[in-house]
C-alpha positions as CSV (number, residue, x, y, z in Angstrom):
1,M,5.0,10.3,-16.3
2,R,5.1,9.3,-12.4
3,V,4.6,6.2,-10.3
4,W,4.1,7.2,-7.0
5,D,6.3,5.8,-3.8
6,I,3.2,6.0,-1.4
7,H,0.6,3.7,-0.7
8,P,-2.0,3.9,-3.5
9,G,-4.7,4.7,-1.2
10,Y,-4.0,8.1,-1.0
11,L,-4.6,8.9,-4.6
12,S,-7.5,10.5,-6.2
13,R,-9.4,8.3,-8.5
14,Q,-7.9,10.3,-11.4
15,N,-4.5,9.7,-10.0
16,L,-5.2,6.0,-9.3
17,L,-6.0,5.1,-12.8
18,G,-3.4,7.5,-14.2
19,Q,-0.8,5.6,-12.1
20,H,-2.1,2.3,-13.4
21,A,-1.8,3.8,-17.1
22,E,1.6,5.0,-16.2
23,I,2.9,1.4,-15.2
24,H,1.9,-0.4,-18.3
25,A,3.6,2.6,-20.3
26,L,7.0,2.1,-18.3
27,Y,6.7,-1.6,-19.0
28,S,6.4,-0.9,-22.7
29,V,9.4,1.3,-22.6
30,I,11.3,-0.6,-20.7
31,S,10.8,-4.0,-22.4
32,G,11.6,-2.1,-25.7
33,E,8.3,-2.4,-27.1
34,K,8.2,1.7,-27.3
35,N,11.0,4.2,-27.6
36,G,9.2,7.4,-26.0
37,Y,10.2,8.6,-22.3
38,A,13.2,6.0,-22.4
39,N,15.2,9.1,-20.7
40,H,12.6,10.4,-18.9
41,P,13.8,10.2,-14.8
42,E,10.9,7.8,-14.1
43,T,11.9,5.3,-16.6
44,R,15.5,5.4,-15.8
45,R,14.8,4.9,-11.8
46,W,12.8,1.7,-12.5
47,Q,15.4,0.1,-14.9
48,G,16.6,-2.8,-12.9
49,C,13.9,-2.6,-10.3
50,L,11.2,-4.3,-12.0
51,E,10.2,-6.5,-9.3
52,G,9.3,-3.4,-7.2
53,L,7.2,-1.9,-10.3
54,R,5.3,-5.3,-10.3
55,R,4.8,-4.5,-6.4
56,V,3.3,-1.2,-7.2
57,H,1.4,-2.2,-10.1
58,E,-0.4,-4.9,-7.9
59,L,-1.0,-2.9,-4.8
60,T,-2.5,-0.3,-7.4
61,V,-4.8,-3.0,-8.8
62,L,-5.7,-4.4,-5.3
63,E,-6.5,-0.7,-4.2
64,M,-8.5,-0.2,-7.7
65,D,-10.6,-3.5,-6.7
66,L,-11.3,-2.0,-3.1
67,R,-12.9,0.8,-4.8
68,G,-14.8,-1.2,-7.3
69,F,-12.9,-0.2,-10.4
70,N,-12.4,-3.3,-12.9
71,H,-9.1,-4.4,-14.1
72,N,-8.1,-6.7,-17.0
73,S,-4.5,-5.8,-17.7
74,P,-1.9,-7.9,-15.8
75,C,1.5,-7.2,-15.8
76,G,3.2,-10.3,-14.9
77,Q,5.6,-10.2,-17.8
78,M,7.7,-7.4,-16.0
79,L,9.6,-10.2,-14.2
80,A,10.8,-11.8,-17.4
81,I,12.4,-8.6,-18.8
82,N,14.6,-8.9,-15.3
83,V,15.3,-12.6,-15.0
84,S,19.1,-12.1,-15.9
85,A,19.9,-9.7,-13.5
86,K,21.3,-11.2,-10.1
87,Q,19.6,-8.7,-7.9
88,E,17.5,-5.9,-7.9
89,S,19.0,-2.6,-8.3
90,V,18.3,0.3,-5.4
91,L,15.4,2.2,-6.3
92,R,16.1,5.9,-6.1
93,Y,13.3,8.8,-5.7
94,V,12.7,11.4,-8.0
95,D,10.9,13.0,-4.7
96,T,11.2,11.7,-1.7
97,P,8.0,9.6,0.0
98,L,7.5,12.7,2.0
99,E,7.8,15.3,-0.8
100,Q,5.3,13.1,-2.6
101,V,2.6,13.6,0.3
102,V,3.1,17.2,-0.1
103,I,3.0,17.3,-3.8
104,I,-0.4,15.1,-3.8
105,G,-1.5,17.4,-0.9
106,R,-1.4,20.5,-3.2
107,K,-2.9,18.5,-6.3
108,N,-5.8,17.5,-4.6
109,S,-6.2,20.7,-2.8
110,E,-6.1,22.7,-6.2
111,K,-8.6,20.2,-7.7
112,G,-10.8,19.4,-5.2
113,R,-9.8,15.7,-5.2
114,S,-9.2,13.1,-2.4
115,G,-8.2,9.6,-2.0
116,R,-9.7,6.8,-0.2
117,I,-7.0,7.6,2.9
118,P,-7.0,11.5,4.0
119,L,-3.3,12.8,3.4
120,P,-1.6,12.9,6.7
121,Q,-1.1,15.8,8.7
122,N,1.8,14.6,10.8
123,G,3.6,11.6,11.4
124,Y,1.4,9.8,13.9
125,E,-1.7,9.8,11.2
126,Y,0.8,8.2,9.1
127,W,1.8,5.7,11.3
128,A,-2.1,5.0,12.2
129,H,-2.9,4.5,8.3
130,H,0.1,1.9,8.3
131,K,0.0,0.5,11.6
132,Y,-1.6,-2.8,10.7
133,S,0.3,-3.3,7.6
134,V,3.4,-3.1,9.5
135,M,1.9,-5.9,12.2
136,A,1.3,-7.8,9.3
137,R,5.1,-8.4,8.8
138,G,5.7,-9.0,12.4
139,Y,4.8,-7.7,15.8
140,N,8.5,-6.9,16.4
141,Y,8.3,-4.4,13.8
142,Y,5.2,-2.8,15.2
143,K,7.0,-2.5,18.6
144,D,9.9,-0.9,16.6
145,I,7.7,1.9,15.5
146,Q,6.0,2.5,18.6
147,A,9.2,3.0,20.5
148,Y,10.5,5.1,17.9
149,L,7.4,7.5,18.1
150,R,7.9,7.5,22.0
151,T,11.0,9.5,21.6
152,R,8.8,12.1,19.9
153,E,6.4,14.4,21.6
154,K,5.5,15.6,18.2
155,C,6.0,14.5,14.8
156,P,5.0,17.0,12.5
157,L,4.8,16.1,8.8
158,E,7.9,17.9,7.6
159,E,9.9,15.8,10.1
160,A,8.4,12.5,9.3
161,G,10.3,11.6,6.2
162,E,12.4,9.3,8.5
163,L,9.6,7.7,9.6
164,I,7.5,7.2,6.6
165,E,10.8,5.6,4.9
166,L,11.1,3.4,7.8
167,I,7.6,2.0,7.3
168,A,8.1,1.4,3.8
169,A,11.2,-0.5,4.5
170,I,9.0,-2.9,6.6
171,T,6.0,-3.0,4.5
172,S,8.2,-4.1,1.7
173,R,8.7,-7.1,3.6
174,P,6.6,-10.5,2.9
175,V,3.4,-10.9,5.0
176,T,3.6,-13.9,7.5
177,A,0.9,-16.2,8.5
178,P,1.1,-15.6,12.3
179,A,1.5,-12.0,11.9
180,L,-1.6,-11.7,9.7
181,G,-3.5,-13.9,12.3
182,N,-2.3,-11.3,15.0
183,V,-3.8,-8.4,12.8
184,V,-7.4,-10.4,12.2
185,D,-7.6,-10.7,15.8
186,H,-7.0,-7.2,16.3
187,L,-9.2,-6.0,13.3
188,W,-11.9,-8.0,15.1
189,G,-12.2,-6.1,18.0
190,Y,-13.7,-3.5,16.2
191,F,-16.8,-5.4,15.2
192,K,-17.2,-8.2,18.1
193,R,-19.8,-6.6,20.0
194,E,-22.1,-5.3,17.0
195,A,-21.5,-8.2,14.4
196,T,-24.5,-10.2,13.7
197,G,-24.4,-14.1,14.4
198,P,-23.8,-15.0,10.5
199,E,-21.2,-11.9,10.3
200,K,-19.3,-13.6,12.9
201,E,-19.0,-17.0,11.5
202,P,-16.2,-16.2,8.8
203,Y,-14.0,-15.0,11.6
204,L,-15.1,-17.8,14.4
205,N,-14.5,-20.7,11.6
206,R,-11.7,-19.0,9.6
207,Q,-9.1,-21.5,8.3
208,P,-5.2,-20.3,8.3
209,D,-5.3,-20.0,4.3
210,E,-8.3,-17.8,4.7
211,L,-6.7,-15.0,6.5
212,P,-6.3,-12.7,3.5
213,V,-10.2,-13.2,2.7
214,I,-11.1,-12.4,6.3
215,I,-9.3,-8.9,5.9
216,R,-11.1,-8.2,2.8
217,Y,-14.4,-9.3,4.6
218,F,-13.5,-6.9,7.4
219,Y,-13.3,-4.1,4.9
220,G,-17.2,-4.4,4.3
221,L,-17.6,-4.6,8.0
222,A,-15.8,-1.4,8.5
223,L,-18.2,0.3,5.8
224,K,-21.5,-1.0,7.3
225,Y,-20.4,-0.3,11.0
226,N,-18.7,3.3,9.6
227,R,-15.3,2.5,11.4
228,A,-13.4,5.5,9.8
229,Y,-10.2,4.4,11.5
230,L,-10.0,1.1,9.9
231,L,-11.2,2.4,6.7
232,H,-8.3,4.7,6.2
233,S,-6.1,1.7,6.6
234,T,-3.6,0.4,4.1
235,I,-4.1,-3.1,5.3
236,F,-7.1,-3.6,2.9
237,A,-5.1,-3.4,-0.2
238,D,-1.8,-4.8,0.8
239,F,-1.4,-8.4,0.0
240,I,0.3,-8.8,-3.5
241,N,-0.2,-12.5,-3.5
242,P,-2.3,-14.0,-0.9
243,R,-0.3,-17.5,-1.4
244,Q,2.7,-15.5,0.2
245,V,1.0,-15.7,3.3
């Protein structure tokens, strides 16, 4: 039983679908519907952290949707189990996010699998994958990470644990409309010279409440114009609820 703490974009097809099934199994155990695995470390660490589990579920579903998988098994009832809790417990890791990157890399290598986003070889690549997700929480966070990396001439993967957890803390925050608007403008720069007239209209005529839709629209443009840098971004499977914006 395993729910990964890194973005589901890194998971292979098999691991992505497996994670979705495991989340529902955890829900059944924690809700009392099933007794199996009640003492499993993965079950214990999500006790009292159901809002976090719901977030992982919805990010997993967004990633599934991005890859064209069907989904028809909501997990909204998770919150009802935890309604009496005053606050979420601190989620503990079985393996740190950095260790999970290494574990997934080994599994993918052994089985010839890969995710939508290639596993990073160093901290700079991990940052490149998450930079727009960080920017969507506030440009100040983006600048903070940039400043953090400027103090490191090199950032090998084995030394990127602090960076990975810093990015995780930022991306757990809600997206804001001004910050997301900034992201949309940055992403548009990858297409504005080649986009056709009709392709420009959604961006030029965008409304504030349409920004999440524009983000997903840009994924289609990234596929069409083969913008590998963008295709490997977490931003396209990042919004728990567009109404948050």
